[in-house]
N, C-alpha and C positions, 0 to 999 in steps of 0.2 A: 682516533689516529688513522692518518693516510698513509697506506703502505705504497712505497715507490721503488722503482727499478730504474737503474741508468745503464742504457746501452751504448756504449761509445768504445771505438778501437783505439783511442788515445788515453794512455794512463793519466797524463798531466790533465786532460780535459775533463776526465772523470773525478779527479781530485778537486779541480776547481769548481765544479758544479755541485759536488757533494758538500764542499765547504759553504758555498753560497746558501745551500739548502738548510743549513743549520740554524739559520735565523728563522726558520718555519718550525716551530716546536710541535705543530701538529702533523709534520711529515716525518715518516721513518724510512730511511733507505735501507730495504731489507736485502738487496742483492745488486750486483753489477755484472756486466757482461760485455765481451768485446767482439763476439763472433755470431753468425746467424744461429749455429748449433747452440751455443751457451745461452743465447738470449731467448729462443724458444723454451728451453729448459727453465730457465729463471722465471719466466712469466707463468708458464703452465704450472710450475710447482709453487711459486710464491702466491699466484693469483693478486697481483698488486692492484690497486686503485688507480695508479698513475704511473706512466712510463715515460721517461726521457730518452729519446731516440735520435742518434745520428742516422743519416741516410746511407753512407757507406761504412761498412763494417767488414771484418774479416770473414770470408766465404760467401760474399754476396752482399746485398743492401737490405735496408728495412722491410722492404715490399716481400722479400723473400720470407721474412720472419712472419710478418702479418698474415700471410697467406696459410701459414702452417698452425695458427692459434685457433683454438675451439671457442675462445672468447677474447675479443680485442678490448683491453681496458682503455681508459682516457689517455691520449697521447698528447705530448708536448715535443715536437721535433726540434732538435738543435742541430744545425748543419750549416756548412758553407756554400751549400747548393740551392739556390732559389729557384731553379727550373723545376724542382720537384713539387713545389707547393701544391699545384692543382691536383696531382695524383694523392698527395698526403691527406686533402680534405675529403677524400671519399671514404676515409676511415673515420675512427672516433676521436677526431684531432680537435684539440682545445685551441692550440697555438702553433705557430712556425717561426722558430727563433733563428735568425742568422747568426753564426759565429763571427766575432767573439761575443758571448752572452753577457750582457750587463746586468747589474742588479735592477735597474728600472724595467726592463723588458721582462725579466724574469718575474718581477712583482707583478706586472700586468697580466702575465700568462697565469699566475697562480690565483689572481682575482677571477679571471674568466674561468678557470677550473672549479672555484668555490662557488661560483654563480651556477655552473653546469650541475654540480651535485646537490645543489639546493632546490633545483626545479626538476619535477617528475615529468619525465618525457614518455607520452603515451602513443607517439607516432611509430610506424614501423622502422626498423633500422634503415632500410632502403626503401624510399617512396619511389613511385613510377619515374619521375623526372630527375631522380638522382643518377648519377654516372658512378659505375664501379670499375675498379681498376682489376684487370686480369693479366697476369704475366704467365706465359707458358713457353719455356725454353728462352730463346732470345726475343721473342714477339711480345708486345705489350699492346693492350687495347683499353680504352676508356669507354665502357659501353653503357648506353642508357637502358636502366631497367625495363623500360616499356618495350625495348627492342629485342628482349630475349625471348625467343619462342618456346623453347623448353629446355630442362635440364636433366641429364640421365647419369645415373649411378655407374661407376666403373671401379668395381671393388670398394676400396675405402675413400675413393676420389669421385669427382664429378666432371661430366663434361657439359659445357655451356654452348648452347646452340643459337646463334644471332647472325643475320645477314648470310653469308657464305662461309661462316667461320665456326669452329667447334673447338676451342681451346679447352684443356684440362685445368681444373682448380683443386688444389690439394686440401680439400675439405670434404667430408662426407655428405651425402644428399641430405641427411637429417639437419646437419648444421647450416647448409645453404637454405634450407627451407625456413629455419628460424629468422633468417635476414630479410625475408621477402614477405611482401604484403599477402596476407590470406584472402583479400578481397580480389586479387587478379590471379594468383597462382594456386593451382589445385595439385595436390599429390595424387595423380592418378592411379598408381600402383607403387609397389615397393622400389620400383627401379627408375620412375619417371615422374618429374614436376613439371606441369604445362602452365603456359600463360593463356588464359581463357579468350584473350583478345585475338588469338590466332587460330581458333577454333572455327572451322566452316560448316561443319556437318556432324550431327550426332545420330548414330544408328543403334538401335537395340542390339544387343549381341548375346552371347551365351549366358543363359539362366540368370537374368537380372543385370548384367553388366551392360556398358556401352562401348561402342568403337568411335572413336573421334578421329576426324579428318582435320589435319591442319593446313594452313594456308600455303606451306612449303611442300604439300604432298605427303608428308609423313602421317601414317595412322598409328593411333595409340590406343590400347585398350584400358579402359577405366574398370577397376576391380568392383565386384559386388558392394563391398564395404564402402568404397568411395562413390558409388553411382547415386546413394542417397544423399550425400553431401553435394554432389553435382547439381542434382534437381534442386535443392535448397537454394544453392548459389545462384541459379540462372532462372529460377521461378519468381513471379510476383507474390 
C-alpha cells in the first residue's frame, strides 16, 4: 500500500484530488494539510511514500515545507504556477501538474511514480551537476553542488558557503551530509563538511590531525578520526 498525503490550502481542491485518487486502490490518503506547519507535521509523523503538494499554502510555500523535512518523500506538485517547475525538480519530484488536474495527467504521474519505486537508485541524492534550491529569508538561490565550498553547523541548522554567499538551511549538518556525494565531500570535524575540490593545501597539525587551506582563504582543521579517511580519499 502506498501512503499518500495531500497538501493543499483549498478544501475543494483537496476533495477533488482525494476523489480522483480513489480509483487507485493501492493508494491510501493518510492525511491532509493546508499550511506549512501542518504539512511538516503530517509528513514527519506519517512518513508517506508520496506527497501531492500545492506551491502556495497557508504560512508560506511548498519549499518552506521541504526545507524542514528530515526525509523528502516522492512528490507530485499540483499547482497553478508553472514558474516554480525548475526549483521543484531539485527535490524528489515525480511530476509537476498544472491545475486543473485531470484524470489523464494524474494517471501519467502515477505511472511515473510506479516506475520510480520499481527502480533501485544507487546514485547520491545530489550529484555534482545537480542544482539545489536554497531559501534564506526573502532570498533564493539555485546552487550547483560542485560550487559549494563548505558547510558549517550552526546549532541544529547549517550554513552553506558558495561564491560570496552563506545562507542558512534549516537542516542539521548530519542531514545535509546524507544528501551529498561522499566522493566529493568530507566531514572534516563535527562542525564542518568540506568540498575537497576547494582544498589547496594540507598541513600536518596537532597529534595526527590536518589543517586544510581552502581556495577562499578559509582554514579548517580535520580531526584525527577523519584524518585517516582523508588520506584514503586522496591517496592512490
